[in-house]
C-alpha positions in Angstrom: 154.3 -191.6 121.3 156.9 -189.0 121.9 159.5 -188.1 119.3 162.5 -186.8 121.2 166.3 -186.4 121.2 167.7 -183.3 119.5 171.4 -183.3 120.4 172.0 -180.9 123.2 174.9 -179.6 121.2 172.4 -178.2 118.8 170.8 -176.1 121.5 170.0 -173.4 122.5 167.5 -172.4 119.9 168.3 -169.0 118.4 164.8 -167.7 119.1 161.1 -168.9 118.9 161.1 -168.8 115.1 164.1 -171.0 114.9 162.5 -173.4 117.4 159.3 -173.4 115.3 161.1 -174.2 112.1 162.9 -177.1 113.7 159.7 -178.3 115.3 157.9 -178.2 112.0 160.4 -180.4 110.3 160.2 -183.0 113.1 156.4 -182.9 112.8 156.6 -183.3 109.0 158.8 -186.4 109.5 156.3 -187.8 112.1 153.3 -187.2 109.9 154.9 -188.6 106.8 156.0 -191.7 108.7 152.6 -192.4 110.2 150.5 -191.0 107.3 147.4 -190.5 109.6 147.3 -186.9 110.7 146.0 -185.2 107.6 144.9 -181.6 107.3 145.9 -180.4 110.8 144.8 -177.3 112.6 147.7 -175.6 114.5 146.7 -174.1 117.8 149.1 -171.8 119.6 149.2 -171.2 123.3 149.8 -167.4 123.7 151.8 -165.5 123.9 155.1 -167.3 123.6 153.7 -170.2 121.6 152.5 -168.0 118.8 155.9 -167.3 117.0 156.7 -171.0 117.3 153.3 -172.1 116.0 153.4 -169.5 113.2 156.4 -171.3 111.7 154.9 -174.7 112.2 151.7 -173.6 110.4 153.6 -171.9 107.6 155.8 -174.9 106.9 153.0 -177.4 107.2 150.7 -175.2 105.1 148.1 -175.4 107.9 145.7 -172.8 109.4 146.7 -171.2 112.7 144.3 -170.6 115.5 144.8 -169.3 119.1 144.2 -171.5 122.1 143.7 -169.2 125.2 143.9 -170.9 128.6 142.9 -169.0 131.8 143.7 -170.5 135.2 141.0 -170.8 137.8 142.9 -170.0 141.0 142.1 -170.9 144.5 140.6 -168.4 147.0 143.4 -166.2 148.2 146.0 -168.2 146.3 145.5 -167.4 142.6 148.6 -169.3 141.5 147.2 -172.5 142.9 145.1 -173.8 140.0 141.7 -175.4 140.7 141.3 -175.9 137.0 141.3 -173.9 133.8 139.0 -172.3 131.3 140.0 -173.1 127.7 138.8 -171.2 124.7 137.1 -173.2 122.0 133.8 -173.1 120.0 132.2 -173.2 123.4 134.7 -172.4 126.2 135.5 -175.5 128.2 136.1 -175.7 131.9 138.6 -178.4 133.1 138.9 -178.9 136.9 141.7 -180.6 138.8 139.9 -183.1 141.0 142.7 -183.4 143.5 143.0 -179.6 143.9 139.3 -179.2 144.2 139.2 -181.9 146.9 142.1 -180.2 148.8 140.7 -176.6 148.7 136.9 -177.5 148.6 135.9 -174.1 147.4 132.3 -172.9 147.5 130.2 -173.3 144.4 129.6 -169.5 144.5 133.3 -168.8 144.4 134.0 -171.3 141.6 131.1 -169.8 139.5 132.3 -166.2 140.1 135.9 -167.0 139.3 135.0 -168.9 136.2 132.8 -166.0 135.0 135.7 -163.5 135.7 138.1 -165.6 133.7 135.5 -165.9 130.9 135.4 -162.1 130.6 139.2 -162.0 130.5 139.3 -164.8 127.9 136.8 -162.9 125.7 138.8 -159.7 126.1 142.0 -161.3 125.0 140.4 -163.0 122.0 139.0 -159.7 120.9 142.4 -158.0 121.4 144.3 -160.6 119.4 141.7 -161.6 116.7 139.1 -158.8 116.6 136.0 -160.0 114.9 137.7 -162.7 112.8 135.8 -166.0 112.6 137.1 -168.7 114.8 138.5 -171.8 113.2 136.7 -174.7 114.8 138.6 -177.6 116.3 135.6 -179.9 116.1 136.4 -183.0 114.0 139.9 -181.7 113.2 143.4 -183.1 113.8 144.8 -180.5 116.1 148.5 -179.7 116.8 148.9 -177.8 120.1 152.1 -175.7 120.1 153.9 -173.8 122.9 157.4 -172.5 123.2 158.2 -175.0 125.9 156.8 -176.8 128.9 157.8 -176.4 132.6 155.1 -178.4 134.5 152.6 -179.3 131.8 149.5 -178.1 133.6 148.4 -175.7 130.8 149.1 -178.2 128.0 147.1 -180.9 129.9 144.1 -178.6 130.4 144.2 -177.6 126.8 144.3 -181.2 125.6 141.4 -182.2 127.9 139.3 -179.3 126.8 139.9 -180.0 123.1 138.9 -183.6 123.6 135.7 -182.3 125.3 135.2 -179.9 122.3 135.3 -182.8 119.8 138.7 -182.7 118.2 139.4 -185.8 116.2 143.0 -186.3 117.2 145.6 -184.3 119.2 149.3 -183.8 118.8 151.3 -181.8 121.4 154.4 -180.3 119.8 157.0 -178.3 121.8 160.7 -177.5 121.4 161.8 -178.4 125.0 160.3 -179.9 128.2 161.4 -181.9 131.2 161.1 -185.6 130.9 158.7 -185.7 133.9 156.2 -183.4 132.0 156.4 -185.5 128.9 155.6 -188.7 130.8 152.6 -187.0 132.4 151.3 -185.7 129.1 151.7 -188.9 126.9 148.3 -190.2 127.9 146.6 -186.9 127.2 147.3 -186.8 123.5 147.6 -189.1 120.5 151.0 -187.9 119.4 153.7 -186.0 121.2 156.7 -184.3 119.5 159.3 -182.8 121.7 162.7 -181.8 120.3 164.7 -181.9 123.6 164.2 -183.2 127.2 167.3 -181.9 129.0 168.1 -183.4 132.4 168.4 -181.8 134.8 165.8 -179.3 133.4 166.0 -175.8 134.7 163.8 -173.3 132.9 162.5 -173.0 129.3 164.2 -169.6 128.9 167.8 -171.0 129.2 167.3 -173.2 126.1 166.9 -170.1 123.9 169.5 -167.4 123.0 166.7 -164.9 122.6 163.7 -165.4 124.9 162.4 -161.9 125.0 158.7 -161.7 126.0 156.4 -161.9 123.0 154.3 -158.8 122.9 150.6 -158.4 122.2 151.5 -156.5 119.0 153.7 -159.4 117.8 150.9 -161.9 118.5 148.4 -159.8 116.6 150.7 -159.3 113.6 151.6 -163.0 113.3 148.0 -164.1 113.5 146.9 -161.6 110.9 149.8 -162.7 108.6 148.9 -166.3 109.1 145.2 -165.6 108.3 146.2 -163.7 105.2 148.5 -166.4 103.9 145.8 -169.1 104.6 143.2 -167.1 102.7 145.4 -166.3 99.8 146.6 -169.9 99.6 
């Protein structure tokens, strides 16, 4: 079920932190109303999703973890996704059956590209989290957070992978997305909270006053702060 409908007059969001605070309050209302999404783990899609998820985790008093997704591109057309590699306790590969049928890549290519993305995934996790212990999603109620959705491909891959990895229940929470993406994602998660679904939808960036690119340094600082607050709490 999707909770939607923030008045467009209340947009744009000031920045990702503002969006995260508003999203957290909407999630709180949803959780209190349903009373069945206890002790959640907030998982952020980097980089832009991290400042949003940080506020969600802080307000909900939940731990924050990173959810890195790497596209597995087609031969010669890296932007055309055959599937995705998603970070978890054991990295999960999610293929797009239709894309695989269209491209029909060789098994050798798929294996080599998956291994290449595995190395990049490991590099990014080491960059962002160092040697910090991963917070497992297995058996947890997981809230997937991003700063917005354009097509929904990354969020769909993330949801499928977390299902495969044994998450108990999934909520997708985003400040803004097109209605078409929300419709396509409803069956992938147990709960969906989206603050606004403007129509026509143009680009995520126009619904923010400040949509400066989130830097690696900001991601690292927020994750360290979240871990510190969680441990002290």
